[in-house]
N, CA, C and O atoms as CSV, one atom per row, in Angstrom:
chain,resi,resn,atom,element,x,y,z
A,1,UNK,N,N,0.848,-1.136,-0.018
A,1,UNK,CA,C,0.039,0.012,0.039
A,1,UNK,C,C,0.844,1.216,0.003
A,1,UNK,O,O,1.820,1.286,0.750
A,2,UNK,N,N,0.544,2.203,-0.800
A,2,UNK,CA,C,1.315,3.406,-0.900
A,2,UNK,C,C,0.500,4.578,-0.107
A,2,UNK,O,O,-0.676,4.807,-0.391
A,3,UNK,N,N,1.088,5.192,0.748
A,3,UNK,CA,C,0.524,6.287,1.354
A,3,UNK,C,C,1.111,7.601,1.040
A,3,UNK,O,O,2.132,7.612,0.352
A,4,UNK,N,N,0.578,8.766,1.473
A,4,UNK,CA,C,1.098,9.938,1.137
A,4,UNK,C,C,1.101,10.735,2.479
A,4,UNK,O,O,0.051,10.947,3.085
A,5,UNK,N,N,2.320,11.172,2.924
A,5,UNK,CA,C,2.347,11.934,4.173
A,5,UNK,C,C,1.806,13.253,4.006
A,5,UNK,O,O,1.334,13.604,2.925
A,6,UNK,N,N,1.850,14.102,5.136
A,6,UNK,CA,C,1.184,15.355,5.049
A,6,UNK,C,C,1.902,16.444,4.196
A,6,UNK,O,O,1.328,17.469,3.827
A,7,UNK,N,N,3.155,16.157,3.921
A,7,UNK,CA,C,3.987,16.962,2.988
A,7,UNK,C,C,3.913,16.519,1.568
A,7,UNK,O,O,4.595,17.084,0.713
A,8,UNK,N,N,3.061,15.465,1.261
A,8,UNK,CA,C,2.919,15.029,-0.140
A,8,UNK,C,C,4.019,13.982,-0.502
A,8,UNK,O,O,4.104,13.647,-1.683
A,9,UNK,N,N,4.837,13.458,0.386
A,9,UNK,CA,C,5.828,12.418,0.093
A,9,UNK,C,C,5.135,11.002,0.116
A,9,UNK,O,O,4.259,10.694,0.924
A,10,UNK,N,N,5.583,10.266,-0.769
A,10,UNK,CA,C,4.918,8.789,-0.894
A,10,UNK,C,C,5.763,7.997,0.161
A,10,UNK,O,O,6.994,7.987,0.194
A,11,UNK,N,N,4.954,7.358,0.990
A,11,UNK,CA,C,5.370,6.403,2.005
A,11,UNK,C,C,4.875,5.021,1.886
A,11,UNK,O,O,3.659,4.827,1.849
A,12,UNK,N,N,5.746,4.002,1.819
A,12,UNK,CA,C,5.327,2.632,1.490
A,12,UNK,C,C,4.856,1.997,2.856
A,12,UNK,O,O,5.369,2.334,3.924
A,13,UNK,N,N,3.948,1.149,2.771
A,13,UNK,CA,C,3.489,0.227,3.816
A,13,UNK,C,C,3.353,-1.100,3.178
A,13,UNK,O,O,2.286,-1.372,2.627
A,14,UNK,N,N,4.296,-1.928,3.194
A,14,UNK,CA,C,4.246,-3.268,2.528
A,14,UNK,C,C,3.367,-4.227,3.311
A,14,UNK,O,O,3.132,-4.085,4.510
A,15,UNK,N,N,2.907,-5.192,2.575
A,15,UNK,CA,C,2.048,-6.287,3.272
A,15,UNK,C,C,2.812,-6.952,4.373
A,15,UNK,O,O,2.309,-7.171,5.474
A,16,UNK,N,N,4.047,-7.269,4.048
A,16,UNK,CA,C,4.919,-7.821,5.206
A,16,UNK,C,C,4.982,-6.921,6.429
A,16,UNK,O,O,4.872,-7.430,7.545
A,17,UNK,N,N,5.166,-5.501,6.272
A,17,UNK,CA,C,5.236,-4.707,7.385
A,17,UNK,C,C,3.841,-4.704,8.087
A,17,UNK,O,O,3.710,-4.756,9.309
A,18,UNK,N,N,2.915,-4.643,7.283
A,18,UNK,CA,C,1.474,-4.457,7.820
A,18,UNK,C,C,1.063,-5.633,8.722
A,18,UNK,O,O,0.380,-5.540,9.741
A,19,UNK,N,N,1.593,-6.776,8.180
A,19,UNK,CA,C,1.418,-8.159,8.918
A,19,UNK,C,C,2.234,-8.118,10.212
A,19,UNK,O,O,1.788,-8.628,11.240
A,20,UNK,N,N,3.419,-7.517,10.168
A,20,UNK,CA,C,4.211,-7.539,11.338
A,20,UNK,C,C,3.580,-6.455,12.446
A,20,UNK,O,O,3.650,-6.690,13.652
A,21,UNK,N,N,3.054,-5.428,11.994
A,21,UNK,CA,C,2.358,-4.517,12.785
A,21,UNK,C,C,1.197,-5.097,13.519
A,21,UNK,O,O,1.057,-4.970,14.735
A,22,UNK,N,N,0.325,-5.772,12.699
A,22,UNK,CA,C,-0.817,-6.342,13.189
A,22,UNK,C,C,-0.551,-7.493,14.137
A,22,UNK,O,O,-1.350,-7.716,15.047
A,23,UNK,N,N,0.537,-8.237,13.968
A,23,UNK,CA,C,0.976,-9.183,14.850
A,23,UNK,C,C,1.370,-8.555,16.287
A,23,UNK,O,O,1.030,-9.038,17.366
A,24,UNK,N,N,2.069,-7.510,16.122
A,24,UNK,CA,C,2.565,-6.870,17.497
A,24,UNK,C,C,1.546,-6.047,18.072
A,24,UNK,O,O,1.525,-5.919,19.296
A,25,UNK,N,N,0.632,-5.426,17.299
A,25,UNK,CA,C,-0.311,-4.511,17.750
A,25,UNK,C,C,-1.773,-5.015,17.129
A,25,UNK,O,O,-2.304,-4.414,16.195
A,26,UNK,N,N,-2.295,-6.058,17.689
A,26,UNK,CA,C,-3.524,-6.623,17.170
A,26,UNK,C,C,-4.723,-5.653,16.925
A,26,UNK,O,O,-5.634,-5.902,16.136
A,27,UNK,N,N,-4.631,-4.534,17.675
A,27,UNK,CA,C,-5.830,-3.566,17.620
A,27,UNK,C,C,-5.655,-2.811,16.239
A,27,UNK,O,O,-6.576,-2.111,15.818
A,28,UNK,N,N,-4.608,-2.937,15.614
A,28,UNK,CA,C,-4.389,-2.138,14.246
A,28,UNK,C,C,-5.089,-2.887,13.158
A,28,UNK,O,O,-5.418,-2.306,12.123
A,29,UNK,N,N,-5.329,-4.160,13.356
A,29,UNK,CA,C,-5.897,-5.157,12.253
A,29,UNK,C,C,-7.197,-4.470,11.685
A,29,UNK,O,O,-8.116,-4.109,12.421
A,30,UNK,N,N,-7.201,-4.325,10.374
A,30,UNK,CA,C,-8.463,-3.655,9.815
A,30,UNK,C,C,-8.605,-2.209,9.931
A,30,UNK,O,O,-9.667,-1.650,9.655
A,31,UNK,N,N,-7.525,-1.559,10.347
A,31,UNK,CA,C,-7.594,-0.054,10.719
A,31,UNK,C,C,-6.637,0.767,9.624
A,31,UNK,O,O,-6.051,1.815,9.894
A,32,UNK,N,N,-6.600,0.176,8.504
A,32,UNK,CA,C,-5.705,0.848,7.408
A,32,UNK,C,C,-6.182,2.348,7.266
A,32,UNK,O,O,-5.373,3.277,7.256
A,33,UNK,N,N,-7.521,2.521,7.158
A,33,UNK,CA,C,-7.996,3.863,6.990
A,33,UNK,C,C,-7.513,4.873,7.961
A,33,UNK,O,O,-7.149,5.992,7.599
A,34,UNK,N,N,-7.509,4.464,9.245
A,34,UNK,CA,C,-7.029,5.288,10.370
A,34,UNK,C,C,-5.622,5.515,10.255
A,34,UNK,O,O,-5.192,6.636,10.528
A,35,UNK,N,N,-4.842,4.606,9.887
A,35,UNK,CA,C,-3.300,4.681,9.717
A,35,UNK,C,C,-3.127,5.741,8.564
A,35,UNK,O,O,-2.401,6.729,8.678
A,36,UNK,N,N,-3.884,5.430,7.414
A,36,UNK,CA,C,-3.615,6.374,6.315
A,36,UNK,C,C,-3.989,7.899,6.626
A,36,UNK,O,O,-3.324,8.848,6.210
A,37,UNK,N,N,-5.134,8.010,7.407
A,37,UNK,CA,C,-5.539,9.312,7.782
A,37,UNK,C,C,-4.561,9.953,8.753
A,37,UNK,O,O,-4.411,11.171,8.658
A,38,UNK,N,N,-3.881,9.290,9.668
A,38,UNK,CA,C,-2.986,9.639,10.528
A,38,UNK,C,C,-1.708,10.297,9.725
A,38,UNK,O,O,-1.218,11.393,9.997
A,39,UNK,N,N,-1.314,9.504,8.793
A,39,UNK,CA,C,-0.034,9.867,8.142
A,39,UNK,C,C,-0.333,11.053,7.028
A,39,UNK,O,O,0.566,11.823,6.688
A,40,UNK,N,N,-1.542,11.127,6.539
A,40,UNK,CA,C,-1.774,12.097,5.614
A,40,UNK,C,C,-2.227,13.411,6.201
A,40,UNK,O,O,-1.910,14.477,5.673
A,41,UNK,N,N,-2.987,13.340,7.323
A,41,UNK,CA,C,-3.421,14.650,8.059
A,41,UNK,C,C,-3.311,14.333,9.576
A,41,UNK,O,O,-4.275,13.983,10.256
A,42,UNK,N,N,-2.104,14.480,10.020
A,42,UNK,CA,C,-1.903,14.360,11.434
A,42,UNK,C,C,-2.244,15.615,12.264
A,42,UNK,O,O,-2.213,16.695,11.674
A,43,UNK,N,N,-2.557,15.584,13.534
A,43,UNK,CA,C,-2.625,16.728,14.325
A,43,UNK,C,C,-1.274,17.276,14.647
A,43,UNK,O,O,-1.163,18.488,14.832
A,44,UNK,N,N,-0.268,16.510,14.727
A,44,UNK,CA,C,1.111,17.030,14.741
A,44,UNK,C,C,2.097,15.811,14.507
A,44,UNK,O,O,1.766,14.626,14.565
A,45,UNK,N,N,3.322,16.282,14.243
A,45,UNK,CA,C,4.452,15.388,13.906
A,45,UNK,C,C,5.641,15.650,14.789
A,45,UNK,O,O,6.106,16.784,14.907
A,46,UNK,N,N,6.151,14.559,15.432
A,46,UNK,CA,C,7.296,14.599,16.277
A,46,UNK,C,C,8.553,13.982,15.754
A,46,UNK,O,O,8.377,13.137,14.876
A,47,UNK,N,N,9.705,14.213,16.088
A,47,UNK,CA,C,10.782,13.590,15.889
A,47,UNK,C,C,11.178,12.426,16.782
A,47,UNK,O,O,11.248,12.569,18.003
A,48,UNK,N,N,11.457,11.186,16.127
A,48,UNK,CA,C,11.824,10.135,17.032
A,48,UNK,C,C,13.329,10.172,17.326
A,48,UNK,O,O,14.042,11.053,16.845
A,49,UNK,N,N,13.822,9.160,18.159
A,49,UNK,CA,C,15.001,9.283,18.782
A,49,UNK,C,C,16.139,8.902,17.705
A,49,UNK,O,O,17.319,9.138,17.963
A,50,UNK,N,N,15.775,8.345,16.570
A,50,UNK,CA,C,16.812,8.078,15.715
A,50,UNK,C,C,16.471,8.710,14.220
A,50,UNK,O,O,16.852,8.241,13.147
A,51,UNK,N,N,15.676,9.863,14.414
A,51,UNK,CA,C,15.413,10.713,13.207
A,51,UNK,C,C,14.097,10.273,12.519
A,51,UNK,O,O,13.616,10.970,11.626
A,52,UNK,N,N,13.537,9.175,12.910
A,52,UNK,CA,C,12.122,8.883,12.303
A,52,UNK,C,C,11.095,9.942,12.752
A,52,UNK,O,O,11.271,10.711,13.697
A,53,UNK,N,N,9.921,9.888,11.909
A,53,UNK,CA,C,8.866,10.877,12.208
A,53,UNK,C,C,7.825,10.024,12.958
A,53,UNK,O,O,7.677,8.812,12.800
A,54,UNK,N,N,7.068,10.876,13.862
A,54,UNK,CA,C,5.808,10.079,14.368
A,54,UNK,C,C,4.623,10.972,14.040
A,54,UNK,O,O,4.465,12.064,14.584
A,55,UNK,N,N,3.830,10.490,13.167
A,55,UNK,CA,C,2.670,11.220,12.875
A,55,UNK,C,C,1.563,10.840,13.859
A,55,UNK,O,O,1.306,9.653,14.059
A,56,UNK,N,N,0.860,11.887,14.518
A,56,UNK,CA,C,0.010,11.568,15.587
A,56,UNK,C,C,-1.332,12.245,15.332
A,56,UNK,O,O,-1.424,13.420,14.977
A,57,UNK,N,N,-2.305,11.479,15.523
A,57,UNK,CA,C,-3.743,12.039,15.453
A,57,UNK,C,C,-4.740,11.367,16.447
A,57,UNK,O,O,-4.831,10.160,16.674
A,58,UNK,N,N,-5.405,12.288,16.948
A,58,UNK,CA,C,-6.589,11.822,18.049
A,58,UNK,C,C,-7.772,11.446,17.308
A,58,UNK,O,O,-8.239,12.126,16.395
A,59,UNK,N,N,-8.261,10.318,17.730
A,59,UNK,CA,C,-9.580,9.882,17.243
A,59,UNK,C,C,-10.658,9.670,18.419
A,59,UNK,O,O,-10.350,9.070,19.449
A,60,UNK,N,N,-11.855,10.167,18.213
A,60,UNK,CA,C,-12.970,10.060,19.217
A,60,UNK,C,C,-13.217,8.558,19.556
A,60,UNK,O,O,-13.576,8.213,20.682
A,61,UNK,N,N,-13.017,7.705,18.567
A,61,UNK,CA,C,-13.465,6.314,18.596
A,61,UNK,C,C,-12.444,5.461,17.783
A,61,UNK,O,O,-12.120,5.660,16.612
A,62,UNK,N,N,-11.991,4.471,18.616
A,62,UNK,CA,C,-10.982,3.528,17.848
A,62,UNK,C,C,-11.374,2.060,18.318
A,62,UNK,O,O,-12.231,1.913,19.189
A,63,UNK,N,N,-10.746,0.999,17.738
A,63,UNK,CA,C,-11.018,-0.331,18.045
A,63,UNK,C,C,-10.659,-0.648,19.608
A,63,UNK,O,O,-11.140,-1.617,20.195
A,64,UNK,N,N,-9.835,0.200,20.163
A,64,UNK,CA,C,-9.407,-0.120,21.506
A,64,UNK,C,C,-10.410,0.512,22.532
A,64,UNK,O,O,-10.897,-0.179,23.427
A,65,UNK,N,N,-10.716,1.884,22.376
A,65,UNK,CA,C,-11.762,2.538,23.132
A,65,UNK,C,C,-11.947,3.953,22.585
A,65,UNK,O,O,-11.563,4.181,21.438
A,66,UNK,N,N,-12.477,4.872,23.281
A,66,UNK,CA,C,-12.703,6.209,22.800
A,66,UNK,C,C,-11.494,7.100,23.252
A,66,UNK,O,O,-10.750,6.815,24.190
A,67,UNK,N,N,-11.403,8.122,22.528
A,67,UNK,CA,C,-10.306,9.232,22.724
A,67,UNK,C,C,-8.901,8.658,22.786
A,67,UNK,O,O,-8.186,8.851,23.769
A,68,UNK,N,N,-8.520,7.974,21.764
A,68,UNK,CA,C,-7.105,7.304,21.620
A,68,UNK,C,C,-6.431,8.093,20.435
A,68,UNK,O,O,-7.007,8.669,19.512
A,69,UNK,N,N,-5.131,7.990,20.660
A,69,UNK,CA,C,-4.190,8.605,19.498
A,69,UNK,C,C,-3.726,7.498,18.702
A,69,UNK,O,O,-3.348,6.471,19.265
A,70,UNK,N,N,-3.717,7.601,17.503
A,70,UNK,CA,C,-3.061,6.707,16.439
A,70,UNK,C,C,-1.730,7.363,16.160
A,70,UNK,O,O,-1.629,8.522,15.757
A,71,UNK,N,N,-0.661,6.511,16.410
A,71,UNK,CA,C,0.751,6.919,16.099
A,71,UNK,C,C,1.214,6.107,14.977
A,71,UNK,O,O,1.146,4.880,15.050
A,72,UNK,N,N,1.727,6.756,13.837
A,72,UNK,CA,C,2.421,6.079,12.810
A,72,UNK,C,C,3.857,6.584,12.676
A,72,UNK,O,O,4.195,7.725,12.359
A,73,UNK,N,N,4.718,5.454,12.995
A,73,UNK,CA,C,6.126,5.795,12.869
A,73,UNK,C,C,6.722,5.602,11.559
A,73,UNK,O,O,6.535,4.500,11.044
A,74,UNK,N,N,7.394,6.452,10.930
A,74,UNK,CA,C,7.899,6.226,9.649
A,74,UNK,C,C,9.156,6.974,9.366
A,74,UNK,O,O,9.461,8.018,9.942
A,75,UNK,N,N,9.901,6.363,8.409
A,75,UNK,CA,C,11.150,6.859,7.869
A,75,UNK,C,C,10.947,7.751,6.882
A,75,UNK,O,O,10.673,7.234,5.799
A,76,UNK,N,N,11.005,9.177,6.917
A,76,UNK,CA,C,10.634,10.131,5.973
A,76,UNK,C,C,11.548,10.088,4.836
A,76,UNK,O,O,11.098,10.183,3.694
A,77,UNK,N,N,12.829,9.949,5.065
A,77,UNK,CA,C,13.808,9.946,3.960
A,77,UNK,C,C,13.755,8.703,3.095
A,77,UNK,O,O,13.830,8.858,1.876
A,78,UNK,N,N,13.635,7.509,3.592
A,78,UNK,CA,C,13.521,6.315,2.718
A,78,UNK,C,C,12.102,6.006,2.309
A,78,UNK,O,O,11.868,5.248,1.368
A,79,UNK,N,N,11.153,6.594,3.018
A,79,UNK,CA,C,9.748,6.557,2.506
A,79,UNK,C,C,9.098,5.221,2.977
A,79,UNK,O,O,8.544,4.549,2.107
A,80,UNK,N,N,9.107,4.775,4.229
A,80,UNK,CA,C,8.502,3.593,4.479
A,80,UNK,C,C,8.103,3.546,5.990
A,80,UNK,O,O,8.832,4.056,6.841
A,81,UNK,N,N,7.016,2.968,6.282
A,81,UNK,CA,C,6.356,2.836,7.686
A,81,UNK,C,C,7.076,1.880,8.497
A,81,UNK,O,O,7.315,0.750,8.071
A,82,UNK,N,N,7.437,2.275,9.651
A,82,UNK,CA,C,8.083,1.392,10.506
A,82,UNK,C,C,7.107,0.549,11.484
A,82,UNK,O,O,7.177,-0.666,11.668
A,83,UNK,N,N,6.240,1.387,12.038
A,83,UNK,CA,C,5.223,0.712,12.873
A,83,UNK,C,C,4.023,1.664,13.134
A,83,UNK,O,O,4.111,2.852,12.825
A,84,UNK,N,N,2.913,1.155,13.697
A,84,UNK,CA,C,1.673,1.827,13.978
A,84,UNK,C,C,1.028,1.322,15.104
A,84,UNK,O,O,0.925,0.102,15.233
A,85,UNK,N,N,0.523,2.185,16.041
A,85,UNK,CA,C,-0.235,1.770,17.142
A,85,UNK,C,C,-1.125,2.806,17.768
A,85,UNK,O,O,-1.061,3.980,17.403
A,86,UNK,N,N,-2.017,2.372,18.772
A,86,UNK,CA,C,-2.862,3.307,19.411
A,86,UNK,C,C,-2.429,3.379,20.802
A,86,UNK,O,O,-1.979,2.421,21.430
A,87,UNK,N,N,-2.586,4.558,21.250
A,87,UNK,CA,C,-2.185,4.874,22.790
A,87,UNK,C,C,-3.101,5.975,23.363
A,87,UNK,O,O,-3.594,6.838,22.636
A,88,UNK,N,N,-3.315,5.912,24.719
A,88,UNK,CA,C,-3.987,6.964,25.326
A,88,UNK,C,C,-3.376,8.357,25.403
A,88,UNK,O,O,-4.020,9.406,25.421
A,89,UNK,N,N,-2.095,8.238,25.446
A,89,UNK,CA,C,-1.473,9.641,25.499
A,89,UNK,C,C,-0.017,9.496,24.846
A,89,UNK,O,O,0.792,8.690,25.304
A,90,UNK,N,N,0.240,10.229,23.872
A,90,UNK,CA,C,1.656,10.195,23.203
A,90,UNK,C,C,2.609,10.940,24.148
A,90,UNK,O,O,2.173,11.574,25.109
A,91,UNK,N,N,3.861,10.856,23.873
A,91,UNK,CA,C,4.953,11.517,24.716
A,91,UNK,C,C,4.880,12.905,24.146
A,91,UNK,O,O,4.668,13.163,22.962
A,92,UNK,N,N,5.080,13.782,25.123
A,92,UNK,CA,C,5.158,15.150,24.733
A,92,UNK,C,C,6.570,15.740,25.025
A,92,UNK,O,O,6.823,16.945,25.029
A,93,UNK,N,N,7.496,14.693,25.278
A,93,UNK,CA,C,8.929,15.149,25.494
A,93,UNK,C,C,9.711,15.106,24.135
A,93,UNK,O,O,10.854,15.560,24.075
A,94,UNK,N,N,9.168,14.628,23.188
A,94,UNK,CA,C,9.851,14.533,21.930
A,94,UNK,C,C,9.849,15.871,21.184
A,94,UNK,O,O,8.905,16.629,21.409
A,95,UNK,N,N,10.722,16.215,20.392
A,95,UNK,CA,C,10.729,17.399,19.614
A,95,UNK,C,C,9.608,17.516,18.619
A,95,UNK,O,O,9.464,16.655,17.751
A,96,UNK,N,N,8.736,18.653,18.730
A,96,UNK,CA,C,7.701,18.807,17.834
A,96,UNK,C,C,8.124,19.455,16.593
A,96,UNK,O,O,8.661,20.561,16.636
A,97,UNK,N,N,7.898,18.783,15.380
A,97,UNK,CA,C,8.269,19.253,14.023
A,97,UNK,C,C,7.186,20.007,13.307
A,97,UNK,O,O,7.468,20.881,12.487
A,98,UNK,N,N,6.003,19.695,13.594
A,98,UNK,CA,C,4.875,20.259,12.884
A,98,UNK,C,C,3.511,20.204,13.664
A,98,UNK,O,O,3.232,19.191,14.306
A,99,UNK,N,N,2.791,21.110,13.625
A,99,UNK,CA,C,1.563,21.059,14.283
A,99,UNK,C,C,0.443,21.664,13.418
A,99,UNK,O,O,0.672,22.663,12.736
A,100,UNK,N,N,-0.780,21.067,13.437
A,100,UNK,CA,C,-1.904,21.583,12.595
A,100,UNK,C,C,-2.384,22.812,13.157
A,100,UNK,O,O,-3.314,23.415,12.621
């Protein structure tokens, strides 16, 4: 699956990677639409510890429960998704790169 990030860059999400994400984070299974929306229209983007990007978007309803954040971690330079997951609260200690 090819996604487009909020800056218009193409980001790959291979079937192999999606399978790995679903195995590690079963709540993401069937949530491709939320992952795509998070990377294309995030509420904000943070910098990861190794230069990766974290696209973050809050959703009122998710497969986990209400008011959760979807986080999509991706390599902007090489153009691929590393992982995706839902959380109740993202870290606010990371460097903020962009905010809606």
